[in-house]
C-alpha positions as CSV (number, residue, x, y, z in Angstrom):
1,M,-61.5,-42.6,25.3
2,L,-59.7,-45.9,24.8
3,T,-56.9,-46.8,27.3
4,S,-54.3,-46.5,24.6
5,Q,-55.5,-43.0,23.7
6,R,-55.6,-42.0,27.4
7,K,-52.0,-43.2,27.9
8,Q,-50.8,-41.3,24.8
9,Y,-52.5,-38.2,26.1
10,L,-50.7,-38.6,29.5
11,M,-47.4,-38.9,27.7
12,D,-48.2,-35.8,25.6
13,V,-48.9,-33.8,28.7
14,L,-45.7,-35.1,30.3
15,Q,-43.7,-34.0,27.3
16,R,-45.4,-30.6,27.2
17,D,-45.5,-29.7,30.9
18,G,-42.7,-31.8,32.3
19,Q,-45.0,-33.4,34.9
20,I,-48.3,-35.1,35.4
21,V,-50.6,-34.2,38.3
22,A,-53.1,-37.1,38.8
23,T,-55.9,-34.9,40.2
24,K,-55.8,-32.6,37.2
25,M,-55.7,-35.4,34.7
26,S,-58.6,-37.1,36.4
27,A,-60.7,-33.9,35.9
28,E,-59.5,-33.4,32.3
29,L,-60.1,-36.9,31.2
30,G,-63.3,-37.5,33.1
31,V,-62.1,-40.6,34.8
32,S,-61.2,-41.5,38.4
33,E,-57.9,-40.8,40.0
34,D,-57.5,-44.6,40.4
35,T,-57.7,-45.0,36.6
36,V,-55.1,-42.3,36.1
37,R,-52.8,-43.9,38.7
38,R,-53.2,-47.3,37.1
39,D,-52.3,-45.9,33.7
40,L,-49.2,-44.3,35.3
41,R,-48.2,-47.6,36.9
42,E,-48.4,-49.3,33.6
43,L,-46.4,-46.6,31.8
44,A,-43.8,-46.7,34.6
45,K,-43.4,-50.4,34.1
46,E,-42.6,-49.7,30.5
47,G,-39.9,-47.2,31.6
48,L,-41.7,-44.3,30.0
49,L,-42.0,-42.2,33.2
50,Q,-41.2,-42.1,36.9
51,R,-44.1,-42.1,39.3
52,V,-43.9,-39.6,42.2
53,H,-46.4,-38.6,44.9
54,G,-49.4,-37.1,43.2
55,G,-48.4,-37.9,39.7
56,A,-45.4,-38.5,37.5
57,L,-42.2,-37.0,36.1
58,P,-40.1,-37.9,33.0
59,A,-37.9,-41.0,33.4
60,S,-34.2,-40.7,32.8
61,P,-32.6,-42.5,29.8
62,A,-29.5,-42.7,31.9
63,L,-31.1,-45.7,33.7
64,A,-29.9,-47.8,30.8
65,D,-27.0,-50.3,31.2
66,F,-23.4,-49.1,31.3
67,A,-22.6,-50.0,27.7
68,T,-25.7,-48.2,26.4
69,R,-25.0,-45.1,28.4
70,H,-21.6,-44.8,26.6
71,A,-23.5,-43.9,23.4
72,I,-25.8,-41.2,25.0
73,A,-24.9,-37.5,24.7
74,T,-21.2,-38.2,24.1
75,D,-20.3,-34.7,23.0
76,D,-22.1,-33.2,26.0
77,K,-20.3,-35.5,28.4
78,A,-16.9,-34.8,26.9
79,A,-17.5,-31.0,27.3
80,I,-18.8,-31.5,30.8
81,G,-15.7,-33.5,31.6
82,R,-13.4,-30.8,30.4
83,A,-15.2,-28.1,32.3
84,A,-15.2,-30.2,35.5
85,A,-11.6,-31.1,35.2
86,A,-10.7,-27.3,35.1
87,L,-12.3,-27.0,38.6
88,V,-9.7,-29.4,40.2
89,Q,-6.9,-27.5,41.9
90,P,-3.4,-28.8,42.6
91,G,-3.1,-30.4,46.1
92,Q,-6.8,-31.1,46.4
93,V,-8.4,-34.4,47.5
94,V,-11.4,-35.1,45.3
95,F,-14.0,-37.8,45.2
96,V,-14.8,-38.9,41.6
97,D,-17.9,-40.9,41.0
98,G,-18.2,-43.7,38.5
99,G,-20.1,-43.5,35.2
100,T,-19.5,-42.2,31.7
101,T,-19.4,-38.5,32.4
102,C,-16.9,-38.8,35.3
103,A,-14.7,-40.9,33.0
104,Q,-14.6,-37.8,30.7
105,L,-13.6,-35.7,33.7
106,V,-10.5,-37.8,34.6
107,R,-9.5,-38.1,31.0
108,A,-9.3,-34.3,30.8
109,L,-7.2,-33.9,33.9
110,P,-3.6,-32.6,33.2
111,R,-1.1,-35.4,33.3
112,R,1.2,-33.5,35.6
113,L,-1.6,-32.3,38.0
114,G,-0.6,-33.0,41.6
115,A,-3.8,-34.1,43.4
116,T,-5.5,-37.0,45.0
117,V,-8.4,-38.8,43.4
118,V,-10.5,-41.0,45.6
119,T,-12.9,-43.3,43.7
120,H,-15.1,-46.4,44.2
121,S,-14.9,-47.0,40.4
122,P,-12.2,-49.4,39.0
123,S,-12.7,-47.9,35.6
124,I,-12.1,-44.4,36.8
125,A,-8.9,-45.6,38.6
126,M,-7.6,-47.2,35.4
127,E,-8.2,-44.0,33.4
128,L,-5.6,-42.4,35.7
129,M,-2.8,-44.9,35.1
130,D,-0.9,-42.5,32.9
131,H,-1.2,-39.6,35.3
132,P,2.0,-40.0,37.4
133,D,1.4,-37.1,39.8
134,I,-2.1,-38.0,40.7
135,D,-2.4,-40.3,43.8
136,V,-5.3,-42.7,43.3
137,I,-7.1,-44.1,46.3
138,M,-9.6,-46.9,45.6
139,L,-12.5,-47.6,47.9
140,G,-13.4,-51.2,48.4
141,G,-16.8,-52.9,48.3
142,R,-19.0,-55.2,46.2
143,L,-18.9,-54.5,42.5
144,F,-22.2,-53.1,41.2
145,R,-21.9,-54.0,37.6
146,H,-24.6,-51.7,36.2
147,S,-22.4,-48.7,37.1
148,A,-19.0,-50.4,37.5
149,V,-18.7,-49.1,41.1
150,G,-18.2,-50.5,44.6
151,V,-21.2,-50.5,47.0
152,G,-22.0,-51.9,50.4
153,A,-20.8,-51.7,54.0
154,A,-17.1,-51.8,53.1
155,T,-17.4,-48.8,50.8
156,L,-19.3,-46.8,53.3
157,E,-16.7,-47.6,56.0
158,A,-13.9,-46.4,53.7
159,I,-15.7,-43.2,52.8
160,A,-16.1,-42.4,56.5
161,R,-12.3,-42.2,56.9
162,I,-11.8,-39.5,54.3
163,R,-12.6,-35.8,54.1
164,A,-12.5,-34.5,50.5
165,D,-12.4,-31.0,49.1
166,T,-14.9,-31.7,46.3
167,Y,-17.1,-34.6,45.3
168,F,-17.9,-34.8,41.5
169,M,-21.2,-36.6,41.5
170,G,-22.7,-38.4,38.5
171,V,-26.5,-39.0,38.7
172,T,-29.2,-40.4,36.5
173,S,-31.7,-37.6,37.3
174,V,-31.8,-34.0,38.5
175,H,-35.1,-32.3,39.2
176,P,-35.7,-28.9,40.9
177,E,-38.3,-30.4,43.3
178,S,-37.3,-34.1,43.5
179,G,-33.6,-33.4,43.8
180,L,-30.9,-35.9,42.8
181,S,-31.8,-39.5,42.2
182,T,-30.5,-42.7,40.7
183,G,-31.7,-46.2,39.8
184,D,-30.3,-48.3,42.6
185,Y,-30.9,-48.1,46.4
186,E,-27.3,-49.0,47.4
187,E,-25.7,-46.8,44.9
188,A,-27.9,-43.9,46.2
189,C,-26.6,-44.6,49.7
190,I,-22.9,-44.5,48.5
191,K,-23.5,-41.2,46.6
192,R,-25.1,-39.7,49.7
193,A,-22.2,-40.7,51.9
194,L,-19.7,-39.2,49.4
195,C,-21.7,-36.0,49.4
196,H,-21.7,-35.7,53.2
197,A,-17.9,-36.5,53.3
198,A,-16.9,-33.7,51.0
199,A,-16.7,-29.9,51.6
200,E,-18.7,-29.3,48.4
201,T,-20.5,-31.4,45.8
202,I,-20.6,-30.6,42.1
203,V,-23.0,-32.5,40.0
204,L,-22.2,-33.4,36.4
205,A,-25.4,-33.5,34.4
206,S,-25.8,-34.0,30.7
207,S,-29.0,-32.7,29.1
208,E,-31.0,-36.0,29.1
209,K,-30.7,-36.1,33.0
210,L,-32.2,-32.7,33.7
211,A,-35.8,-32.4,34.8
212,T,-36.2,-36.1,35.2
213,A,-36.6,-38.5,38.2
214,S,-35.3,-41.9,39.2
215,P,-36.6,-44.3,41.9
216,Y,-34.0,-43.7,44.7
217,R,-33.3,-40.2,46.1
218,I,-29.8,-39.2,46.9
219,V,-30.0,-35.7,48.4
220,G,-31.9,-32.5,47.8
221,L,-30.4,-29.7,45.8
222,A,-29.8,-27.7,48.9
223,E,-26.9,-30.1,49.7
224,I,-24.9,-29.4,46.5
225,S,-22.8,-26.4,45.6
226,G,-22.7,-26.5,41.8
227,M,-23.6,-28.2,38.6
228,V,-21.8,-28.6,35.3
229,V,-24.3,-28.7,32.4
230,P,-24.1,-28.3,28.6
231,A,-23.8,-24.7,27.5
232,A,-26.8,-25.2,25.1
233,T,-29.2,-26.0,27.9
234,G,-32.2,-23.7,27.7
235,E,-32.5,-20.9,30.3
236,E,-36.0,-22.0,31.2
237,V,-34.5,-25.3,32.3
238,L,-31.7,-23.7,34.3
239,R,-33.7,-20.9,35.9
240,P,-34.9,-23.0,38.9
241,Y,-31.4,-24.0,39.8
242,R,-30.1,-20.5,39.5
243,E,-32.9,-19.3,41.8
244,M,-31.7,-21.9,44.4
245,G,-28.3,-20.3,44.4
246,I,-26.6,-23.3,42.7
247,A,-23.4,-22.3,40.8
248,L,-23.8,-23.3,37.2
249,T,-20.8,-24.1,35.0
250,L,-21.8,-24.1,31.3
251,A,-19.7,-26.6,29.3
252,A,-19.2,-25.6,25.7
253,H,-18.2,-28.1,23.0
């Protein structure tokens, strides 16, 4: 089998099974594990998959740049934003992540809602300019342009001074085994700190992010309380999360 044929077979298996196990592929293809791992490395460089210990998982399209992400799953993100906004109660202090899905959340908040939003995203803060009863606290830090959020030591120090009721987390990848992950190391550190500083964490995940993996792990699924996902998501995809006791909010268009 030619290298190109072998790689296509690996991608077909990934699409069919949702994962690649290197030892199994080695036996099926009659090649060494080193050969399979080399193929996986090359496919990962092309952004076609995410390598993990023992094999590979699907890569998330949400690793694209900020402008490109605006055009991905727009209807799903709007529905998720509305469903997440309905979870915010008057008087609460909430952390709101950066990103395109969280932007939909703040747009859906009632204009007269009396609450406090703490964010490290300038774009999220600007979305709340016409919400007179929402106090907005901006966390400082160095601007990470890919996600339009603050990162670094100053951001971590500011997070440590706040205890929020809920953290609405945006991620690039959610996987039953690999947990929550994103494409930047510092951004993962900030998300982890926000998670630990909130009484509960609710993950906003459009369909393209489910059952995928990204390079930098944030936390395991045991550390979150709930997820807001599109109502059309298949039960076979959602079943592992239900079995973990994660509360699922299904967002209808």
